[in-house]
C-alpha positions in Angstrom: 0.0 0.0 0.0 1.5 3.3 -1.1 1.2 6.5 0.9 -1.1 5.4 3.7 -2.9 8.2 5.6 -2.8 8.5 9.3 -6.3 7.1 9.5 -5.1 4.1 7.5 -2.2 3.6 9.9 -4.4 3.9 13.0 -6.9 1.5 11.6 -4.2 -1.1 10.9 -2.9 -0.8 14.4 -6.4 -1.2 15.7 -6.9 -4.6 14.0 -6.4 -7.7 16.1 -4.6 -10.7 14.5 -8.1 -12.2 13.9 -9.1 -9.2 11.9 -11.5 -7.9 14.5 -11.5 -4.2 15.0 -10.4 -3.0 18.5 -13.1 -0.4 18.8 -13.0 1.9 21.8 -15.6 4.7 21.9 -13.1 7.2 20.5 -11.8 5.2 17.5 -14.0 6.8 14.9 -13.2 10.3 16.3 -9.5 9.5 16.2 -9.8 8.4 12.6 -11.3 11.8 11.9 -8.5 13.4 13.9 -6.1 11.6 11.6 -7.7 13.3 8.6 -7.2 16.8 10.2 -3.6 16.0 11.2 -2.8 14.8 7.7 -4.2 18.1 6.3 -2.2 20.1 8.8 1.1 18.2 8.1 0.6 18.8 4.4 0.0 22.5 5.1 -3.5 22.4 3.7 -5.1 23.7 6.8 -4.1 25.8 9.8 -5.8 26.1 13.2 -6.8 29.6 14.1 -8.7 30.2 17.4 -9.6 26.6 17.7 -11.0 26.4 14.2 -9.4 24.6 11.2 -8.9 27.1 8.3 -8.0 26.1 4.7 -4.8 27.5 3.4 -4.5 25.3 0.3 -7.7 24.2 -1.3 -6.2 22.4 -4.3 -7.2 18.8 -4.7 -4.5 16.1 -4.4 -6.4 13.1 -5.7 -7.3 11.6 -2.3 -11.1 11.7 -2.0 -11.2 11.6 1.8 -8.8 14.5 2.3 -10.0 16.5 -0.6 -13.6 16.3 0.6 -12.6 17.3 4.1 -10.8 20.4 2.7 -13.9 21.3 0.7 -16.1 21.0 3.7 -13.8 23.0 6.0 -13.5 25.7 3.3 -17.3 26.0 3.2 -18.0 26.0 6.9 -16.2 27.6 9.8 -16.5 25.3 12.8 -14.4 24.3 15.8 -12.2 21.3 15.7 -14.5 19.3 18.0 -17.4 19.8 15.4 -15.1 18.6 12.6 -14.0 15.5 14.5 -17.7 14.6 14.9 -18.7 15.4 11.3 -15.7 13.8 9.6 -16.0 10.6 11.6 -19.4 9.8 10.0 -18.9 6.8 7.7 -15.1 7.2 7.8 -14.3 3.8 9.3 -16.1 2.1 6.4 -14.2 4.2 3.9 -10.9 3.5 5.5 -11.4 -0.2 5.7 -12.6 -0.2 2.0 -9.4 1.6 1.0 -7.2 -0.8 2.9 -9.0 -3.8 1.3 -8.8 -2.2 -2.2 -5.0 -1.6 -1.8 -4.4 -5.2 -0.5 -3.5 -4.2 3.1 -6.3 -6.3 4.6 -8.6 -9.1 3.5 -12.4 -9.0 4.0 -13.8 -12.1 5.7 -17.5 -12.5 6.4 -19.0 -15.1 8.8 -21.9 -15.6 11.1 -21.5 -15.5 14.9 -23.2 -18.6 16.4 -24.4 -19.3 12.9 -26.8 -16.3 13.1 -25.2 -12.9 13.6 -23.3 -11.7 10.5 -19.8 -10.4 11.2 -17.0 -9.0 9.1 -13.3 -9.3 9.9 -10.3 -7.7 8.3 -7.1 -9.7 8.7 -4.0 -7.8 7.8 -2.4 -9.2 4.6 0.3 -6.6 4.2 2.5 -7.8 7.0 5.4 -5.7 6.0 3.4 -2.5 6.3 2.1 -3.5 9.7 5.5 -4.5 10.9 6.8 -1.1 9.8 4.1 0.7 11.7 4.7 -1.4 14.9 8.4 -0.7 14.5 8.0 3.1 14.1 5.9 3.3 17.2 8.0 1.0 19.3 11.2 2.9 18.3 9.6 6.2 19.2 8.4 5.0 22.6 11.8 3.4 23.4 13.7 6.6 22.5 14.1 9.8 24.5 14.4 12.5 21.9 12.1 13.9 19.2 10.6 11.8 16.5 9.6 12.6 12.9 6.4 14.6 12.6 4.3 11.9 11.0 5.1 9.3 13.7 4.6 11.9 16.4 1.1 12.6 15.0 0.3 8.9 14.9 1.5 8.6 18.6 -0.8 11.4 19.5 -3.8 9.5 18.0 -2.8 6.3 19.7 -2.6 7.8 23.2 -5.8 9.8 22.7 -7.9 6.5 22.6 -5.7 4.3 24.8 -4.6 2.1 22.0 -1.2 1.7 23.7 -2.9 -0.9 26.0 -3.3 -3.2 23.0 -0.1 -2.4 21.2 2.0 -2.9 24.4 0.0 -5.5 26.1 1.9 -7.2 28.9 4.2 -4.2 29.4 4.1 -1.5 32.1 1.6 1.0 30.5 2.2 4.1 32.7 5.7 4.9 31.4 4.6 4.1 27.8 1.6 6.4 28.1 3.9 9.1 29.6 6.3 8.8 26.7 3.5 8.9 24.1 2.2 12.1 25.6 5.7 13.5 25.7 6.0 12.8 22.0 2.5 14.3 21.2 3.3 17.5 23.1 6.9 17.8 21.9 8.5 20.4 19.7 8.6 18.2 16.6 6.7 20.4 14.1 5.6 24.0 13.5 3.2 25.7 15.8 0.3 25.2 13.4 0.7 21.4 13.5 1.2 21.4 17.3 -1.9 23.5 17.7 -3.8 21.0 15.5 -2.6 18.1 17.6 -3.6 19.8 20.9 -7.1 20.6 19.5 -7.6 17.2 17.9 -6.6 15.4 21.1 -8.9 17.6 23.2 -11.8 17.1 20.7 -11.4 13.3 20.6 -11.5 13.2 24.4 -14.5 15.4 24.7 -16.5 13.9 21.9 -15.7 10.3 23.0 -16.7 11.1 26.6 -20.0 12.6 25.4 -20.7 9.6 23.2 -19.9 7.2 26.0 -22.2 9.1 28.4 -25.0 9.1 25.9 -24.6 5.4 25.3 -24.7 4.7 29.1 -27.8 6.8 29.5 -29.5 5.0 26.6 -28.8 1.6 28.1 -30.0 2.5 31.6 
């Protein structure tokens, strides 16, 4: 798979060996955050007063990113609102792209012979190994990391994915290092502002969604 987006990378890291999606409440919002961070890293948006602002509206041939740019250009909203809006249907589009590009395989089955289920075992093992290696190297280090890996680390820690990626290891120091990376001086102020806003938006939106779900089930 060539040129995976941050959302693609986060999705791959969220897949269990069986192909089941590790799906905390915030996963869909983190995928949307990945879209915003990709745009910020590519200098297609800036964050001004907590609102993404388009600075380069040219299309680059990526439908998800291009559509996000068009939407942001047409409406001035806070990052939290964009995390919610961009998350709608995004997981399905990301998984479809991964399957189309041969990174995962789509398997359908029926749980207990009744409930239809879909799994996405990773087929591009080299791509996944590279992702695992980038994150592990960043966590094991003490200095700055490259901007793209730092952005990915910020998404990982925003939804607690480190608990799956580093299962069996002491999580507290790993989480501390991931937060250190996310908050580090590894990119320009515009991107760092985007990371701060995206992390806050994911946390707030996920908490609201979890509270709504709990209220609905009571």
